[in-house]
DOKOLZA-61464 format. One record per residue: y, x, z of N, C-alpha, C in turn. Coordinates in steps of 0.2 Angstrom, whole numbers, plus 5000, padded with zeros to 4 digits. Each point is the difference from the previous one (the first is absolute). Layout:
<<Y,X,Z>,<Y,X,Z>,<Y,X,Z>> ...
END
This chain:
<<4940,4983,5019>,<5004,5003,5006>,<5002,4993,5001>> <<4999,5000,5008>,<5001,4995,5004>,<5009,4997,5001>> <<5002,4996,4999>,<5006,5000,5000>,<5004,5003,5007>> <<4996,4999,5004>,<5003,5000,5009>,<4999,5009,4999>> <<4996,5004,4996>,<4999,5007,5001>,<5006,5001,4995>> <<5001,4998,4994>,<5008,5002,4997>,<5005,5002,5004>> <<5001,4993,5003>,<5005,4998,5005>,<5002,5007,5006>> <<4995,5000,5003>,<4998,5005,5004>,<5003,5007,5000>> <<4997,5002,4991>,<5001,5007,4998>,<5008,4999,4998>> <<5002,4996,4998>,<5009,4997,4999>,<5002,5002,5005>> <<4999,4997,5004>,<5003,5003,5008>,<4998,5006,5003>> <<4997,5003,4999>,<4997,5007,5001>,<5008,5004,4998>> <<5000,4999,4992>,<5005,5003,4996>,<5007,5000,5002>> <<5001,4993,5001>,<5006,4999,5003>,<5001,5004,5005>> <<4996,5001,5007>,<5003,5001,5005>,<4999,5010,4999>> <<4997,5002,4994>,<5001,5007,4997>,<5007,5000,5000>> <<5002,4997,4996>,<5008,5001,4996>,<5004,4999,5005>> <<4998,4995,5003>,<5007,4999,5006>,<5000,5007,5004>> <<4994,5003,5001>,<4999,5005,5006>,<5002,5007,4996>> <<5000,5000,4992>,<5002,5005,4999>,<5004,5001,4994>> <<5007,4994,5001>,<5003,5000,4994>,<5006,5005,5000>> <<5002,5002,5006>,<5007,5006,5000>,<4996,5006,4996>> <<4993,5003,5003>,<4997,5006,4998>,<4998,4999,4994>> <<4997,4993,4996>,<5000,4999,4993>,<5006,5000,4997>> <<5005,4997,5001>,<5007,5002,4997>,<5001,5007,4999>> <<5001,5002,5005>,<5001,5009,5000>,<4996,5002,4994>> <<4994,5000,5000>,<4995,5004,4996>,<4999,4996,4993>> <<5003,4995,4999>,<5002,4999,4993>,<5006,4999,4997>> <<5002,5006,4999>,<5009,5001,4997>,<4999,5002,4994>> <<4994,5003,4996>,<4999,5004,4995>,<4998,4992,4995>> <<5001,5003,4993>,<4998,4995,4993>,<4992,5004,4999>> <<4996,4994,4999>,<4994,5002,4998>,<5001,5004,4994>> <<4994,5004,4997>,<5000,5004,4994>,<4997,4996,4995>> <<4997,4994,5001>,<4998,4995,4995>,<5006,4995,4998>> <<5004,4999,5003>,<5006,4996,4999>,<5003,5005,4993>> <<4999,5004,4999>,<5005,5003,4995>,<4996,5001,4994>> <<4992,4999,5001>,<4998,5000,4993>,<5000,4990,4999>> <<4999,4998,5006>,<5002,4992,4997>,<5007,4998,4996>> <<5005,5005,5000>,<5006,4997,5000>,<4999,5000,4990>> <<4998,5006,4996>,<5000,4999,4993>,<4995,4992,4998>> <<4997,4994,5003>,<4998,4995,4999>,<5004,4996,5004>> <<5005,5002,5002>,<5006,4992,5002>,<5004,5003,4996>> <<5003,5005,4996>,<5004,5001,4995>,<4999,4997,4995>> <<4993,5002,4997>,<4997,4994,4995>,<4999,4995,5002>> <<5001,4997,5003>,<4999,4992,5003>,<5007,4998,4999>> <<5006,5005,5002>,<5007,4996,5000>,<5002,4997,4993>> <<4999,5005,4993>,<5003,4999,4994>,<5006,4997,5001>> <<5001,4993,4998>,<5011,4999,5000>,<4998,4996,5006>> <<4998,5000,5006>,<5001,4995,5004>,<5006,5001,5004>> <<5004,4999,5001>,<5007,5000,5004>,<4997,5001,5007>> <<4995,4997,5005>,<5000,5001,5005>,<4992,5001,5001>> <<4998,5003,5007>,<4994,5001,5001>,<4998,4997,5007>> <<4994,4995,4999>,<4999,4997,5009>,<4996,5002,5002>> <<4999,5003,5004>,<4993,5005,5006>,<4999,4995,5006>> <<4993,4999,5001>,<5001,4998,5005>,<4995,5006,5004>> <<5000,5001,5006>,<4997,5006,5003>,<4996,4997,5006>> <<4993,5001,5000>,<4996,4995,5003>,<5000,5005,5007>> <<5000,5000,5004>,<4999,5004,5005>,<5005,5006,5003>> <<5007,4998,4998>,<5002,5005,4998>,<5003,5005,5005>> <<5000,4999,5006>,<5001,5004,5007>,<5006,5001,5000>> <<5002,5007,4999>,<5008,5002,5000>,<5002,4999,4996>> <<4998,5000,4994>,<5004,4996,4994>,<5001,5007,4995>> <<4996,5006,5001>,<5003,5005,4998>,<4997,5001,4991>> <<4996,4993,4999>,<4998,5001,4993>,<5007,4999,4997>> <<5005,4993,5002>,<5005,4997,4997>,<5006,5004,4999>> <<5000,5007,5006>,<5005,5005,4999>,<4997,5005,4995>> <<4994,5001,4999>,<4996,5004,4993>,<5004,4997,4994>> <<4998,4993,5000>,<5002,4998,4993>,<5008,5001,5000>> <<5003,4998,5005>,<5009,5000,4998>,<5001,5008,5000>> <<4996,5007,5001>,<5002,5004,5000>,<4998,5005,4991>> <<4995,4996,5000>,<4995,5002,4993>,<5003,4996,4994>> <<5003,4995,5001>,<5002,4994,4994>,<5006,4997,5001>> <<5005,5006,5001>,<5008,4999,5003>,<5003,4994,4995>> <<4999,5001,4995>,<5003,4995,4995>,<4998,4993,4997>> <<4995,5000,5006>,<4996,4993,4998>,<5002,4995,5005>> <<5002,4995,4999>,<5001,4994,5005>,<4992,4998,5003>> <<5000,5001,5004>,<4994,4997,5006>,<5002,4995,5005>> <<4995,4994,4998>,<4998,4997,5007>,<4996,4999,5003>> <<4999,5002,5007>,<4994,5004,5004>,<4999,4995,5005>> <<4994,4997,5000>,<5000,4997,5006>,<4991,5004,5005>> <<5002,5000,5004>,<4995,5004,5004>,<4997,4994,5006>> <<4993,5001,5000>,<4998,4996,5009>,<4996,5004,5001>> <<5000,5000,5008>,<4995,5002,5005>,<4998,4997,5006>> <<4996,5002,5002>,<4998,4995,5005>,<5003,5003,5010>> <<5003,5008,4999>,<5003,5002,5005>,<5007,4999,4999>> <<5003,4999,5005>,<5007,4996,5001>,<5003,5008,5001>> <<4999,5006,5004>,<5002,5006,5001>,<5000,5003,4993>> <<4996,5001,4997>,<5002,5004,4991>,<5002,4995,4996>> <<5002,4994,5001>,<5003,4996,4997>,<5008,5002,5001>> <<5001,5001,5008>,<5006,5003,5002>,<5003,5006,4996>> <<4995,5005,4999>,<5001,5005,4997>,<5003,5001,4992>> <<4996,4995,4999>,<5000,4998,4990>,<5006,4998,5001>> <<5004,4996,5005>,<5006,4997,4998>,<5006,5005,4999>> <<4999,5005,5006>,<5003,5004,5000>,<5000,5006,4995>> <<4995,5002,4996>,<4999,5004,4994>,<5005,4998,4993>> <<4995,4991,5001>,<5004,4998,4993>,<5007,4999,5001>> <<5003,4999,5005>,<5008,5000,5001>,<5003,5005,4997>> <<4998,5006,4998>,<5002,5006,4999>,<4999,5001,4992>> <<4998,4993,4997>,<5000,5002,4994>,<5004,4993,4997>> <<5000,4997,4994>,<5003,4997,4995>,<4996,4993,4998>> <<4993,5001,5004>,<4996,4995,4996>,<5000,4994,5002>> <<4999,4993,4998>,<5002,4994,5003>,<4991,5001,5003>> <<5001,4996,5004>,<4994,5002,5006>,<4999,4994,5005>> <<4992,4999,5000>,<4999,4994,5006>,<4993,5002,5004>> <<5001,5001,5005>,<4994,5001,5004>,<4999,4994,5005>> <<4991,4999,4999>,<4998,4995,5004>,<4996,5003,5005>> <<4997,4996,5006>,<4996,5002,5006>,<4993,4995,4997>> <<4995,5003,4997>,<4994,4994,4997>,<4993,5004,5001>> <<4996,4996,5005>,<4994,5004,5001>,<4995,4997,4994>> <<4998,5004,4997>,<4994,4998,4993>,<4995,4999,5002>> <<4997,5001,5006>,<4992,4999,5001>,<5002,4990,5002>> <<5004,5001,5005>,<5000,4993,5002>,<5001,4995,4993>> <<5006,5001,4995>,<5001,4996,4995>,<4996,4999,4997>> <<4995,5006,4997>,<4992,4999,4997>,<4997,4996,5003>> <<4998,5000,5006>,<4995,4996,5003>,<5003,4991,5000>> <<5006,4998,5001>,<5002,4994,5000>,<5001,4999,4991>> <<4999,5005,4996>,<5001,5000,4992>,<5009,4998,4999>> <<5004,5000,5005>,<5008,4999,4999>,<5004,5007,4999>> <<4996,5003,4996>,<5003,5009,4998>,<5009,4998,4996>> <<4997,4997,4994>,<5004,4998,4996>,<5002,4991,5000>> <<5001,4998,5004>,<4999,4991,5000>,<5004,4996,4997>> <<5007,5005,5000>,<5007,4998,4996>,<5000,5003,4994>> <<5004,4998,4995>,<4999,5003,4994>,<5006,5006,5001>> <<4998,5005,4998>,<5002,5006,5000>,<5002,5002,4993>> <<5005,5006,4999>,<5002,5002,4995>,<4996,5006,4998>> <<4996,4999,4993>,<4997,5006,4997>,<5004,5008,5001>> <<4996,5005,5001>,<5002,5006,5002>,<4999,5005,4992>> <<5004,5004,4998>,<4997,5004,4995>,<4996,5006,5003>> <<5001,5004,5006>,<4995,5002,5005>,<4999,4998,5006>> <<4994,5000,5001>,<4995,4999,5006>,<4998,5007,5004>> <<5001,5002,5006>,<4996,5005,5002>,<4997,4998,5006>> <<4992,5004,5000>,<4997,5000,5006>,<4998,5004,5004>> <<5006,5005,5004>,<4996,5007,5001>,<4999,5001,5006>> <<4994,5001,5002>,<4999,5002,5006>,<4997,4993,5004>> <<4999,4995,4997>,<4997,4994,5003>,<4994,4996,5001>> <<4998,5001,4993>,<4993,4997,4997>,<4996,5004,5007>> <<4998,5003,5003>,<4995,5005,5004>,<5000,4997,5006>> <<5007,4995,5002>,<5001,4997,5006>,<4997,4993,5000>> <<4999,4995,4994>,<4998,4996,5001>,<4993,4998,5000>> <<4998,4996,5004>,<4992,5000,5003>,<4997,4995,4995>> <<4995,5001,4998>,<4995,4998,4995>,<5002,4999,4991>> <<4993,5001,4998>,<5001,5002,4993>,<5005,4991,4998>> <<4998,4994,5002>,<5002,4996,4998>,<5007,4999,5001>> <<5004,5002,5005>,<5008,5000,5002>,<5002,5006,4994>> <<4998,5005,5000>,<5003,5007,4996>,<5000,4996,4992>> <<4994,4997,4998>,<5000,4998,4994>,<5005,4994,4999>> <<5001,4996,5005>,<5006,4993,4999>,<5006,5004,5001>> <<5002,5005,5003>,<5005,5002,5001>,<5002,5004,4992>> <<4997,5004,4997>,<5000,5001,4993>,<5002,4994,4996>> <<4995,4994,4999>,<5001,4995,4997>,<5008,4997,5000>> <<5001,4999,5006>,<5007,4996,5002>,<5005,5005,4998>> <<4999,5007,5000>,<5006,5003,4997>,<5001,5002,4992>> <<4993,5000,4999>,<5000,4997,4992>,<5005,4996,4997>> <<4997,4994,5003>,<5005,4994,4998>,<5008,5001,4999>> <<5001,5006,5005>,<5007,5000,5000>,<5004,5004,4994>> <<4997,5004,4997>,<5001,5004,4996>,<5003,4998,4995>> <<5004,5001,4998>,<5004,4997,4992>,<4996,5003,4994>> <<5004,4997,4996>,<4996,5002,4993>,<5003,5007,4999>> <<4994,5005,4996>,<4998,5006,5001>,<5005,5004,5007>> <<4999,4997,5006>,<5000,5004,5004>,<4995,5003,5003>> <<5002,5005,5006>,<4995,5004,5003>,<4999,4999,5008>> <<4992,4999,4998>,<4997,5000,5011>,<4998,5006,5000>> <<5003,5005,5005>,<4997,5006,5001>,<4996,5002,5006>> <<4995,4999,5002>,<4997,5002,5006>,<4996,5006,5002>> <<5000,5001,5007>,<4995,5006,5000>,<4996,5000,5004>> <<4995,5003,4999>,<4993,5002,5004>,<4999,5005,5006>> <<5003,5002,5006>,<5000,5004,5004>,<4993,5005,4998>> <<4998,5005,4998>,<4994,5004,5001>,<5000,5005,5004>> <<5000,4995,5008>,<4998,5005,5007>,<4994,5001,5002>> <<4996,4999,4995>,<4993,5003,5002>,<4997,5004,4993>> <<4997,5005,5000>,<4996,5001,4995>,<4993,4999,4998>> <<5000,4995,4996>,<4993,4993,4999>,<4995,5007,4999>> <<5000,5006,4999>,<4995,5003,5000>,<4996,5002,5007>> <<5005,4998,5005>,<5000,5004,5006>,<5003,4995,5004>> <<4998,4995,5003>,<5006,4994,5004>,<5001,5003,5006>> <<4996,5005,5003>,<5003,5003,5005>,<5006,5005,5001>> <<5002,5001,4994>,<5005,5005,4999>,<5007,4998,5003>> <<5000,4994,5002>,<5008,4998,5001>,<4998,4997,5010>> <<5005,5002,5004>,<4999,4997,5005>,<4999,4994,5004>> <<4996,4997,4999>,<5000,4993,5004>,<4997,4999,5007>> <<5001,4993,5004>,<4998,4998,5005>,<4993,4994,5000>> <<4997,4999,5005>,<4997,4996,5000>,<5002,4995,5001>> <<4996,4994,4997>,<5002,4991,5000>,<5002,4997,5007>> <<4995,5004,5005>,<5001,4998,5006>,<5005,5002,5003>> <<5004,5006,4998>,<5008,5001,5005>,<5004,4994,4997>> <<4998,4997,4996>,<5007,4994,4998>,<4995,4995,5003>> <<4995,4997,5005>,<4995,4996,5001>,<4999,4995,4994>> <<4998,5002,4994>,<4999,4997,4995>,<4992,5000,4998>> <<4996,4996,4998>,<4993,5001,5001>,<5000,5003,4991>> <<4997,5005,4998>,<4997,5004,4995>,<4998,4994,4994>> <<4997,4996,5003>,<4996,4995,4995>,<5004,4994,4997>> <<5006,5001,5004>,<5007,4996,4999>,<5003,5001,4992>> <<4998,5009,4999>,<5004,5001,4994>,<4997,4999,4994>> <<5004,5004,4994>,<4996,4999,4994>,<5000,5009,4999>> <<4996,5002,4994>,<4998,5006,4998>,<5007,5005,4999>> <<5001,5006,5003>,<5006,5002,4999>,<5004,4997,5003>> <<5000,4999,5006>,<5005,4999,5004>,<5000,5005,5005>> <<5007,5002,5002>,<5000,5006,5006>,<5006,4999,5004>> <<5000,5004,5006>,<5004,4999,5004>,<5004,5007,5001>> <<5005,5002,5000>,<5004,5006,4999>,<5005,5001,5006>> <<5001,5007,5003>,<5003,4999,5004>,<5008,5004,4997>> <<5004,4998,5004>,<5007,5004,5000>,<5002,5004,5005>> <<5001,5006,4999>,<5002,5006,5008>,<5006,5003,4998>> <<5005,4996,4997>,<5005,5002,4998>,<5007,4997,5008>> <<5000,5004,5004>,<5004,4996,5004>,<4996,4997,5005>> <<4998,4994,4999>,<4996,4994,5003>,<4993,5000,4998>> <<4996,5001,5003>,<4993,4997,4997>,<4998,4995,4998>> <<4998,4997,4996>,<5000,4992,4999>,<4992,4999,4993>> <<4999,4996,4999>,<4994,4998,4995>,<5002,4996,4997>> <<4998,5000,4994>,<5001,4995,4991>,<4995,5000,4996>> <<4998,4993,4998>,<4996,4997,4998>,<5000,5003,4991>> <<4997,5003,4997>,<5001,5000,4993>,<4993,5000,4996>> <<5000,4997,4993>,<4995,5000,4997>,<5000,5005,4994>> <<4994,5004,4998>,<5001,5005,4995>,<4996,4994,4994>> <<5005,5001,4994>,<4996,4997,4994>,<4998,5004,4995>> <<4991,4997,5001>,<4999,5005,4995>,<4999,5000,4991>> <<4997,5002,4998>,<5002,5000,4991>,<4996,4993,4997>> <<4998,4995,5004>,<4997,4993,4997>,<5006,4995,5004>> <<5002,5001,5005>,<5005,4996,5003>,<5007,5001,4996>> <<5001,5007,4997>,<5005,4999,4996>,<5001,4997,4994>> <<4993,5000,4996>,<5000,4996,4993>,<5000,4993,5002>> <<4997,4997,5006>,<4999,4993,5001>,<5007,4997,5000>> <<5006,5005,5005>,<5004,4998,5002>,<5006,5000,4994>> <<5000,5005,4994>,<5004,4999,4995>,<4997,4993,4994>> <<4994,4999,5000>,<4997,4995,4996>,<5004,4993,5003>> <<5000,4999,5008>,<5003,4995,5004>,<5007,5000,4999>> <<5003,5005,4997>,<5007,4999,5001>,<5002,4995,4992>> <<4995,5000,4995>,<5003,4999,4994>,<5003,5003,4997>> <<5003,5007,5001>,<5006,5006,4998>,<4998,5004,4995>> <<5001,5002,4995>,<4998,5007,4997>,<5000,5005,5002>> <<4996,5004,5002>,<5000,5008,5003>,<5004,5004,4996>> <<5004,5002,5001>,<5005,5005,4995>,<4998,5008,5001>> <<5000,5002,5009>,<4998,5006,4998>,<4997,5000,5009>> <<4997,5006,5001>,<4998,5001,5008>,<5003,5008,5000>> <<4999,5001,5005>,<5001,5008,5001>,<5001,5001,5007>> <<4998,5007,5003>,<5000,5000,5008>,<5005,5005,5002>> <<5004,4999,5006>,<5007,5004,5002>,<4999,5002,5006>> <<5004,5003,5004>,<5002,4999,5007>,<4995,5004,5002>> <<5003,5004,5008>,<4994,5000,5004>,<4997,5007,4999>> <<4996,5002,5002>,<4996,5008,4999>,<4999,4998,4994>> <<5001,5005,4994>,<4996,5003,4995>,<5002,4993,4994>> <<5005,4998,5003>,<5003,4993,4996>,<4996,4995,4999>> <<4995,4999,5005>,<4995,4994,4999>,<5000,4997,5005>> <<5005,4999,5005>,<5000,4994,5005>,<5000,4994,5000>> <<5004,4998,4992>,<5000,4993,4996>,<4997,4999,4995>> <<4997,4995,4998>,<4998,4999,4994>,<5006,4993,4997>> <<5003,4999,4995>,<5006,4996,4996>,<4995,4997,4996>> <<5001,4993,4999>,<4998,4997,4996>,<5006,4996,4998>> <<5002,4999,4993>,<5007,4997,4997>,<4995,4997,4995>> <<5003,4992,5002>,<4998,4995,4997>,<5006,4996,4996>> <<4999,4996,4995>,<5006,4998,4995>,<4997,4992,4998>> <<5004,4996,5001>,<5002,4995,4999>,<4999,5000,4990>> <<4994,4999,4997>,<5001,5000,4991>,<5004,4993,5000>> <<5004,5002,4994>,<5002,4995,4997>,<4996,4994,4997>> <<4994,5001,4999>,<4994,4995,4996>,<4998,4996,5009>> <<5003,5003,5006>,<4996,4996,5004>,<5002,4996,5002>> 
END
């Protein structure tokens, strides 16, 4: 994919979240069921650690931080959240202020940073847990998705975990099962896109369209290999029939 196309798709999603931020926030008050299935892996990774350092990439309104506070009440948690939408970050600030978490929130555009290769241009602390929930499908081009996974993997502490979700918004056996719109509706030439790129309408409160990529099995395997981490578990959870998201739990092996 050309860089100009990736920028155009990113701008579309920026506009989408700016338009639906309040509606998105009010419809995202619940905890994902898959997070509870992730908990045993987090607890097993803690061992005798006195702190759990967490990076939530695409943190939105901060509900995963609130989830950790509610489900690990005795744990000392340092939580860092990044997102490109200021309105959602303001909601995250209000949500997390109600907890005793030590937290920092930063506005950051992943796609811009990936294109300029400056996502982690300065030395950052290693994290025991990095989560990437509902983000990969918004990253335009396989190259940038691969780059993001590699960048995040490099920030995982020894024995730490990177957990990614892949949104299963279509049925692989019947791609017409989910409502999508033609690329012409967003003034993008279909030939500029990669296979499995879609545009999905939002109809709650205000009409809007977002760019999303569906990750097929072969690409999933390529991303896991590119991470350089050990695949510890996969499972499906959330949404209809508990198949809305595919979770990948990757761990920084001691021998890495």
